[in-house]
TORVO-659866 format. One record per residue (C-alpha): x, z, y; residue in one letter; residue number from 1. Coordinates in pm, whole numbers. Last residue first. Layout:
N
ATOM       px       pz       py   aa     i
ATOM        X        Z        Y    a   NUM
...
***
This chain:
451
ATOM       px       pz       py   aa     i
ATOM      121     5114     -838    x   451
ATOM      -94     5379     -988    x   450
ATOM        1     5775     -989    x   449
ATOM       55     5938    -1315    x   448
ATOM      389     6103    -1258    x   447
ATOM      536     5859    -1510    x   446
ATOM      437     5563    -1333    x   445
ATOM       97     5386    -1438    x   444
ATOM       42     5024    -1394    x   443
ATOM     -227     4836    -1181    x   442
ATOM     -308     4489    -1287    x   441
ATOM     -221     4231    -1011    x   440
ATOM       75     4043    -1158    x   439
ATOM      -99     4055    -1506    x   438
ATOM     -418     3940    -1375    x   437
ATOM     -235     3644    -1187    x   436
ATOM      -34     3553    -1494    x   435
ATOM     -370     3544    -1710    x   434
ATOM     -528     3335    -1444    x   433
ATOM     -241     3067    -1437    x   432
ATOM     -229     3064    -1836    x   431
ATOM     -609     2965    -1815    x   430
ATOM     -569     2717    -1546    x   429
ATOM     -273     2550    -1765    x   428
ATOM     -493     2548    -2058    x   427
ATOM     -787     2405    -1892    x   426
ATOM     -532     2116    -1735    x   425
ATOM     -399     2058    -2101    x   424
ATOM     -744     2004    -2248    x   423
ATOM     -864     1786    -1946    x   422
ATOM     -566     1555    -2006    x   421
ATOM     -624     1550    -2374    x   420
ATOM     -986     1458    -2328    x   419
ATOM     -906     1189    -2069    x   418
ATOM     -636     1063    -2300    x   417
ATOM     -860     1055    -2630    x   416
ATOM    -1126      842    -2421    x   415
ATOM     -834      603    -2295    x   414
ATOM     -692      543    -2646    x   413
ATOM    -1042      506    -2805    x   412
ATOM    -1111      212    -2568    x   411
ATOM     -772       38    -2614    x   410
ATOM     -778       34    -2975    x   409
ATOM    -1167     -125    -2981    x   408
ATOM    -1024     -379    -2714    x   407
ATOM     -710     -460    -2930    x   406
ATOM     -914     -514    -3258    x   405
ATOM    -1155     -723    -3056    x   404
ATOM     -854     -948    -2943    x   403
ATOM     -717     -972    -3290    x   402
ATOM    -1038    -1083    -3452    x   401
ATOM    -1080    -1347    -3134    x   400
ATOM     -744    -1468    -3236    x   399
ATOM     -838    -1544    -3593    x   398
ATOM    -1196    -1436    -3717    x   397
ATOM    -1145    -1413    -4117    x   396
ATOM     -775    -1322    -4105    x   395
ATOM     -777    -1116    -3778    x   394
ATOM    -1032     -871    -3810    x   393
ATOM     -940     -632    -4137    x   392
ATOM     -560     -709    -4090    x   391
ATOM     -593     -627    -3720    x   390
ATOM     -806     -313    -3760    x   389
ATOM     -563     -165    -4019    x   388
ATOM     -264     -232    -3801    x   387
ATOM     -446      -56    -3520    x   386
ATOM     -532      242    -3742    x   385
ATOM     -169      250    -3863    x   384
ATOM      -55      250    -3491    x   383
ATOM     -311      496    -3348    x   382
ATOM     -182      833    -3532    x   381
ATOM      166      750    -3376    x   380
ATOM       33      666    -3060    x   379
ATOM     -152      983    -3004    x   378
ATOM      141     1195    -3151    x   377
ATOM      357     1027    -2880    x   376
ATOM       84     1080    -2586    x   375
ATOM       66     1436    -2687    x   374
ATOM      436     1511    -2739    x   373
ATOM      478     1351    -2395    x   372
ATOM      330     1661    -2246    x   371
ATOM      600     1736    -1985    x   370
ATOM      349     1741    -1683    x   369
ATOM      490     1384    -1600    x   368
ATOM      406     1264    -1939    x   367
ATOM       38     1387    -1943    x   366
ATOM       18     1273    -1561    x   365
ATOM      117      905    -1665    x   364
ATOM     -119      881    -1973    x   363
ATOM     -411     1028    -1759    x   362
ATOM     -346      737    -1508    x   361
ATOM     -275      470    -1724    x   360
ATOM     -622      492    -1908    x   359
ATOM     -783      340    -1584    x   358
ATOM     -564       13    -1635    x   357
ATOM     -646      -11    -2018    x   356
ATOM     -998      -15    -1962    x   355
ATOM     -991     -289    -1699    x   354
ATOM     -738     -483    -1923    x   353
ATOM     -951     -452    -2226    x   352
ATOM    -1287     -581    -2082    x   351
ATOM    -1088     -903    -1935    x   350
ATOM     -934     -909    -2294    x   349
ATOM    -1270     -968    -2448    x   348
ATOM    -1356    -1274    -2206    x   347
ATOM     -985    -1393    -2236    x   346
ATOM    -1045    -1456    -2609    x   345
ATOM    -1357    -1654    -2559    x   344
ATOM    -1159    -1877    -2339    x   343
ATOM     -873    -1948    -2555    x   342
ATOM     -973    -2229    -2793    x   341
ATOM    -1225    -2407    -2566    x   340
ATOM     -976    -2349    -2266    x   339
ATOM     -703    -2513    -2447    x   338
ATOM     -868    -2844    -2507    x   337
ATOM    -1000    -2822    -2131    x   336
ATOM     -639    -2797    -1982    x   335
ATOM     -387    -2558    -1879    x   334
ATOM     -484    -2362    -1544    x   333
ATOM     -779    -2580    -1461    x   332
ATOM     -944    -2559    -1795    x   331
ATOM     -823    -2185    -1820    x   330
ATOM     -997    -2099    -1515    x   329
ATOM    -1302    -2293    -1614    x   328
ATOM    -1311    -2141    -1970    x   327
ATOM    -1287    -1755    -1825    x   326
ATOM    -1516    -1766    -1540    x   325
ATOM    -1746    -1476    -1582    x   324
ATOM    -1474    -1249    -1762    x   323
ATOM    -1182    -1356    -1559    x   322
ATOM    -1374    -1292    -1245    x   321
ATOM    -1515     -967    -1339    x   320
ATOM    -1156     -855    -1469    x   319
ATOM    -1031     -909    -1126    x   318
ATOM    -1308     -789     -934    x   317
ATOM    -1308     -452    -1148    x   316
ATOM     -923     -392    -1122    x   315
ATOM     -888     -236     -765    x   314
ATOM    -1194      -31     -798    x   313
ATOM    -1109      104    -1146    x   312
ATOM     -761      200    -1019    x   311
ATOM     -889      403     -722    x   310
ATOM    -1136      565     -932    x   309
ATOM     -880      680    -1184    x   308
ATOM     -650      777     -888    x   307
ATOM     -934     1027     -746    x   306
ATOM    -1030     1166    -1101    x   305
ATOM     -669     1228    -1215    x   304
ATOM     -593     1367     -864    x   303
ATOM     -914     1575     -856    x   302
ATOM     -800     1739    -1187    x   301
ATOM     -482     1806    -1054    x   300
ATOM     -582     1974     -747    x   299
ATOM     -802     2202     -983    x   298
ATOM     -517     2271    -1214    x   297
ATOM     -307     2415     -936    x   296
ATOM      -17     2534    -1169    x   295
ATOM      306     2393    -1015    x   294
ATOM      604     2361    -1250    x   293
ATOM      502     1998    -1314    x   292
ATOM      538     1907     -934    x   291
ATOM      883     1718     -973    x   290
ATOM      762     1553    -1270    x   289
ATOM      428     1427    -1143    x   288
ATOM      608     1300     -832    x   287
ATOM      856     1115    -1051    x   286
ATOM      547      948    -1245    x   285
ATOM      336      870     -954    x   284
ATOM      506      541     -835    x   283
ATOM      544      405    -1199    x   282
ATOM      164      481    -1241    x   281
ATOM       77      298     -919    x   280
ATOM      272       -6    -1027    x   279
ATOM      146        7    -1371    x   278
ATOM     -226       16    -1250    x   277
ATOM     -184     -308    -1063    x   276
ATOM       64     -465    -1294    x   275
ATOM     -237     -499    -1543    x   274
ATOM     -332     -805    -1388    x   273
ATOM        5     -966    -1514    x   272
ATOM      -95     -818    -1857    x   271
ATOM     -411    -1001    -1828    x   270
ATOM     -244    -1360    -1779    x   269
ATOM      -26    -1258    -2057    x   268
ATOM     -298    -1170    -2302    x   267
ATOM     -479    -1520    -2200    x   266
ATOM     -153    -1700    -2301    x   265
ATOM     -102    -1473    -2609    x   264
ATOM     -406    -1563    -2802    x   263
ATOM     -381    -1942    -2775    x   262
ATOM       -3    -1949    -2830    x   261
ATOM      -22    -1705    -3133    x   260
ATOM     -280    -1949    -3281    x   259
ATOM      -16    -2249    -3241    x   258
ATOM      220    -2006    -3414    x   257
ATOM      -24    -1998    -3715    x   256
ATOM     -274    -1782    -3902    x   255
ATOM     -160    -1526    -4108    x   254
ATOM      192    -1481    -4005    x   253
ATOM      184    -1601    -3668    x   252
ATOM     -151    -1400    -3592    x   251
ATOM       45    -1088    -3756    x   250
ATOM      338    -1129    -3509    x   249
ATOM       98    -1201    -3204    x   248
ATOM      -78     -878    -3314    x   247
ATOM      228     -675    -3354    x   246
ATOM      341     -716    -2956    x   245
ATOM      107     -433    -2768    x   244
ATOM      107     -216    -3083    x   243
ATOM      454     -234    -3102    x   242
ATOM      474     -165    -2736    x   241
ATOM      270      168    -2766    x   240
ATOM      472      270    -3096    x   239
ATOM      817      268    -2983    x   238
ATOM      810      401    -2614    x   237
ATOM      515      626    -2720    x   236
ATOM      747      795    -2987    x   235
ATOM     1035      774    -2772    x   234
ATOM      862      977    -2505    x   233
ATOM      821     1229    -2777    x   232
ATOM     1210     1252    -2791    x   231
ATOM     1289     1154    -2474    x   230
ATOM     1302     1532    -2303    x   229
ATOM     1434     1657    -2642    x   228
ATOM     1694     1401    -2674    x   227
ATOM     1782     1463    -2309    x   226
ATOM     1807     1832    -2350    x   225
ATOM     1979     1799    -2673    x   224
ATOM     2259     1604    -2502    x   223
ATOM     2264     1802    -2188    x   222
ATOM     2462     2069    -2345    x   221
ATOM     2737     1804    -2439    x   220
ATOM     2780     1730    -2064    x   219
ATOM     2974     1404    -2003    x   218
ATOM     3120     1444    -1656    x   217
ATOM     2920     1326    -1346    x   216
ATOM     2846      973    -1279    x   215
ATOM     2918      835     -946    x   214
ATOM     2810      866     -558    x   213
ATOM     2804     1226     -454    x   212
ATOM     2440     1223     -462    x   211
ATOM     2334      907     -700    x   210
ATOM     2234      611     -468    x   209
ATOM     2562      440     -504    x   208
ATOM     2551      457     -895    x   207
ATOM     2211      309     -886    x   206
ATOM     2308       19     -673    x   205
ATOM     2582      -83     -885    x   204
ATOM     2438      -40    -1208    x   203
ATOM     2100     -210    -1125    x   202
ATOM     2283     -503    -1010    x   201
ATOM     2511     -543    -1321    x   200
ATOM     2195     -493    -1546    x   199
ATOM     2011     -778    -1354    x   198
ATOM     2318     -999    -1370    x   197
ATOM     2373     -954    -1758    x   196
ATOM     1976    -1021    -1808    x   195
ATOM     2001    -1344    -1586    x   194
ATOM     2290    -1481    -1810    x   193
ATOM     2096    -1384    -2138    x   192
ATOM     1797    -1587    -1980    x   191
ATOM     2006    -1896    -1952    x   190
ATOM     2130    -1879    -2317    x   189
ATOM     1782    -1800    -2458    x   188
ATOM     1649    -2118    -2271    x   187
ATOM     1935    -2319    -2415    x   186
ATOM     1860    -2159    -2747    x   185
ATOM     1478    -2277    -2726    x   184
ATOM     1560    -2635    -2656    x   183
ATOM     1257    -2838    -2513    x   182
ATOM     1470    -3074    -2304    x   181
ATOM     1788    -3029    -2107    x   180
ATOM     1673    -3109    -1733    x   179
ATOM     1306    -3013    -1750    x   178
ATOM     1311    -2786    -2044    x   177
ATOM     1592    -2589    -1888    x   176
ATOM     1423    -2573    -1525    x   175
ATOM     1085    -2446    -1699    x   174
ATOM     1299    -2200    -1897    x   173
ATOM     1446    -2075    -1557    x   172
ATOM     1147    -2044    -1351    x   171
ATOM      984    -1792    -1582    x   170
ATOM     1256    -1519    -1613    x   169
ATOM     1394    -1621    -1275    x   168
ATOM     1102    -1517    -1091    x   167
ATOM     1126    -1167    -1236    x   166
ATOM     1479    -1147    -1153    x   165
ATOM     1406    -1255     -791    x   164
ATOM     1160     -971     -782    x   163
ATOM     1323     -678     -991    x   162
ATOM     1629     -663     -747    x   161
ATOM     1421     -631     -443    x   160
ATOM     1185     -426     -659    x   159
ATOM     1448     -142     -695    x   158
ATOM     1568     -133     -359    x   157
ATOM     1224      -86     -224    x   156
ATOM     1143      140     -519    x   155
ATOM     1437      391     -397    x   154
ATOM     1247      688     -520    x   153
ATOM     1548      899     -619    x   152
ATOM     1393      934     -980    x   151
ATOM     1294      561     -981    x   150
ATOM     1659      452     -896    x   149
ATOM     1784      665    -1156    x   148
ATOM     1526      533    -1423    x   147
ATOM     1616      189    -1327    x   146
ATOM     1963      259    -1393    x   145
ATOM     1893      361    -1759    x   144
ATOM     1636       90    -1835    x   143
ATOM     1910     -171    -1706    x   142
ATOM     2156        5    -1978    x   141
ATOM     1896      -86    -2247    x   140
ATOM     1865     -464    -2102    x   139
ATOM     2221     -504    -2077    x   138
ATOM     2288     -377    -2434    x   137
ATOM     2017     -595    -2547    x   136
ATOM     2175     -939    -2402    x   135
ATOM     2342    -1028    -2725    x   134
ATOM     2044     -990    -2906    x   133
ATOM     1883    -1252    -2703    x   132
ATOM     2164    -1519    -2782    x   131
ATOM     2106    -1434    -3137    x   130
ATOM     1726    -1495    -3098    x   129
ATOM     1794    -1827    -2949    x   128
ATOM     2070    -1925    -3217    x   127
ATOM     1799    -1847    -3493    x   126
ATOM     1537    -2051    -3317    x   125
ATOM     1745    -2349    -3292    x   124
ATOM     1910    -2322    -3636    x   123
ATOM     1541    -2325    -3795    x   122
ATOM     1419    -2631    -3587    x   121
ATOM     1070    -2605    -3482    x   120
ATOM      785    -2687    -3678    x   119
ATOM      759    -2378    -3925    x   118
ATOM     1004    -2166    -3726    x   117
ATOM      831    -1841    -3742    x   116
ATOM      918    -1662    -4066    x   115
ATOM     1271    -1829    -4110    x   114
ATOM     1358    -1749    -3737    x   113
ATOM     1288    -1352    -3821    x   112
ATOM     1501    -1352    -4114    x   111
ATOM     1787    -1507    -3945    x   110
ATOM     1768    -1288    -3630    x   109
ATOM     1747     -988    -3814    x   108
ATOM     2126     -906    -3825    x   107
ATOM     2164    -1026    -3447    x   106
ATOM     1877     -804    -3365    x   105
ATOM     2030     -499    -3548    x   104
ATOM     2363     -536    -3396    x   103
ATOM     2211     -558    -3040    x   102
ATOM     1992     -269    -3102    x   101
ATOM     2295      -40    -3197    x   100
ATOM     2504     -176    -2890    x    99
ATOM     2218      -73    -2677    x    98
ATOM     2198      268    -2833    x    97
ATOM     2556      330    -2766    x    96
ATOM     2495      243    -2410    x    95
ATOM     2206      462    -2377    x    94
ATOM     2376      776    -2499    x    93
ATOM     2670      695    -2232    x    92
ATOM     2421      629    -1990    x    91
ATOM     2233      972    -2025    x    90
ATOM     2544     1172    -2032    x    89
ATOM     2677     1034    -1697    x    88
ATOM     2322     1025    -1548    x    87
ATOM     2240     1378    -1641    x    86
ATOM     2607     1492    -1519    x    85
ATOM     2543     1338    -1181    x    84
ATOM     2213     1513    -1144    x    83
ATOM     2355     1839    -1267    x    82
ATOM     2619     1833     -996    x    81
ATOM     2353     1751     -713    x    80
ATOM     2126     2057     -790    x    79
ATOM     1902     2077     -509    x    78
ATOM     1628     2206     -700    x    77
ATOM     1413     1911     -629    x    76
ATOM     1683     1696     -737    x    75
ATOM     1718     1850    -1070    x    74
ATOM     1350     1810    -1126    x    73
ATOM     1342     1437    -1030    x    72
ATOM     1656     1382    -1250    x    71
ATOM     1508     1540    -1568    x    70
ATOM     1211     1322    -1516    x    69
ATOM     1382      995    -1428    x    68
ATOM     1644     1078    -1693    x    67
ATOM     1351     1113    -1953    x    66
ATOM     1203      793    -1861    x    65
ATOM     1548      612    -1929    x    64
ATOM     1598      833    -2236    x    63
ATOM     1299      745    -2422    x    62
ATOM     1481      676    -2751    x    61
ATOM     1664      373    -2560    x    60
ATOM     1543       88    -2770    x    59
ATOM     1305       -9    -2536    x    58
ATOM     1453     -331    -2434    x    57
ATOM     1443     -408    -2820    x    56
ATOM     1033     -449    -2771    x    55
ATOM     1084     -668    -2467    x    54
ATOM     1371     -885    -2670    x    53
ATOM     1121     -918    -2949    x    52
ATOM      822     -983    -2733    x    51
ATOM      996    -1249    -2517    x    50
ATOM     1097    -1433    -2865    x    49
ATOM      744    -1404    -2992    x    48
ATOM      635    -1546    -2655    x    47
ATOM      897    -1833    -2728    x    46
ATOM      761    -1907    -3066    x    45
ATOM      424    -1960    -2932    x    44
ATOM      576    -2193    -2672    x    43
ATOM      752    -2377    -2978    x    42
ATOM      415    -2427    -3168    x    41
ATOM      203    -2509    -2872    x    40
ATOM      432    -2784    -2737    x    39
ATOM      745    -2747    -2532    x    38
ATOM      649    -2957    -2238    x    37
ATOM      291    -2890    -2233    x    36
ATOM      327    -2525    -2284    x    35
ATOM      600    -2489    -2007    x    34
ATOM      402    -2681    -1782    x    33
ATOM      124    -2436    -1820    x    32
ATOM      332    -2132    -1806    x    31
ATOM      527    -2211    -1483    x    30
ATOM      234    -2158    -1235    x    29
ATOM       62    -1838    -1381    x    28
ATOM      443    -1719    -1434    x    27
ATOM      527    -1775    -1058    x    26
ATOM      204    -1563     -973    x    25
ATOM      333    -1294    -1210    x    24
ATOM      679    -1291    -1049    x    23
ATOM      487    -1220     -724    x    22
ATOM      312     -954     -884    x    21
ATOM      583     -730    -1037    x    20
ATOM      818     -661     -761    x    19
ATOM      538     -710     -498    x    18
ATOM      307     -470     -674    x    17
ATOM      596     -234     -716    x    16
ATOM      702     -227     -353    x    15
ATOM      315     -168     -283    x    14
ATOM      306      133     -532    x    13
ATOM      600      272     -345    x    12
ATOM      414      265      -22    x    11
ATOM      110      404     -160    x    10
ATOM      290      717     -319    x     9
ATOM      484      752      -11    x     8
ATOM      157      747      198    x     7
ATOM        0      978      -68    x     6
ATOM      276     1229      -27    x     5
ATOM      307     1214      368    x     4
ATOM      -74     1306      367    x     3
ATOM     -319      998      437    x     2
ATOM     -607     1023      702    x     1
***
């Protein structure tokens, strides 16, 4: 029989799966006609545009998740005014960061377009990147207000917004190419409109969900608290997505944009399967944050084990089917020519997706327990090693070499995360035992009696 907390986690996970999963199904349907109408070259560039925007969308210095963490703790303690100040101060900081990210994207757009637009029109690609740069403040602020909704565990409402916006992300480009031709800049304009609408909806409902309705006063004392809470989250939020996207940039530079399409298409398919552990991890994070002061390491170890097994059981059938039937699936989904190039890559990535999904559990618990410093340091160390692997394996082996590099990195990442998790729980257990001995140790009073 499920406890109240377990029931809430499963319910919130189900909301997240719907909000992420239905758009993923739409993506599976929309991507083949997008490839056929745009061509391998332009579709490869479109995936790079998506990657650039997704990466700059994390230009929030980890503050989105820091807001979730600090709000969860403040709500558990009944400090409503502190909650409002956290949101007010955090939203100001993230708004400014969004403007900086937008300016940087606009400045880099001409350079990025020259690197990748070998067959596509240079002005078209530049305009597309610049339009997406305009959307970055809205993307960053969406991260802020998503953090608010996650802290108050309004996952049903959050996914009621996410679901149509996720569908729009894939349907809108297809509608554009059908009615206006394969124009990347037109696609970008439509996507910008969607991002602005999504940002406005997140803001409206998040502000309504704040106790007392609305932002609190800007509290300067919260600035270092938010920055400290978000500091190591930033390291992970910058390094981890960079490692997820840098492979396609390197492929585009040293092989071709068409090779990016062969690599990214199976990768996007596996990332969609990855919504299963992501949905669970998102639901678990505020719970871990609220309970971060509790010192029951045995219970924490059992939760890590149980949730890891749960993810493995859910992910294994998907990974096994994609590994065993990679070429037939891609032949039906895209075509036989594309499957011949991308099939071996999908096999490697199917294994990677299973390992990466399981690693979400120790990663989320470490961050929820306030040890984002460990995940941040891990990703900082991983980044140059992964770049080295990519430069070693990609030039001679192309997309398959990049896929092997990704598998090696994710496997090492999972093993180290479980080691770090076990170490932190051991330290927590030792501190708890020491505190217990100190509390129960008899002390002598001046008269020589024991108390």
